[in-house]
C-alpha positions in Angstrom: -1.1 -5.3 -4.5 2.0 -5.0 -6.7 1.6 -1.2 -6.9 1.1 -1.0 -3.2 4.3 -2.9 -2.6 6.3 -0.5 -4.8 4.9 2.5 -2.8 5.7 0.8 0.5 9.3 0.2 -0.6 9.6 3.8 -1.8 8.6 5.0 1.7 11.0 2.5 3.2 13.9 4.0 1.2 13.1 7.3 3.0 13.1 5.6 6.4 16.2 3.5 6.8 14.9 2.5 10.3 11.8 0.9 8.6 14.1 -1.4 6.6 13.6 -4.2 9.1 9.8 -3.8 8.9 10.0 -3.8 5.1 11.9 -7.1 5.3 9.2 -8.6 7.4 6.5 -7.4 4.9 8.5 -8.8 2.0 8.4 -12.2 3.6 4.6 -12.0 3.8 4.3 -11.2 0.1 7.0 -13.1 -1.7 6.5 -12.0 -5.4 8.9 -11.7 -8.4 8.4 -7.9 -8.4 9.6 -7.7 -4.8 12.7 -9.8 -5.6 13.5 -7.4 -8.5 13.3 -4.4 -6.1 15.4 -6.2 -3.6 18.1 -6.7 -6.2 18.1 -2.9 -6.8 18.4 -2.2 -3.1 21.4 -4.5 -2.7 
């Protein structure tokens, strides 16, 4: 699932409008890897 999450975020970066959707997805899967990616996005 970790790899899938990374791919999902990569696609999100392309679609700024999907950012909201990504946030919802992140809440569903709260993992350390996701937090790390969030830090980079900020």
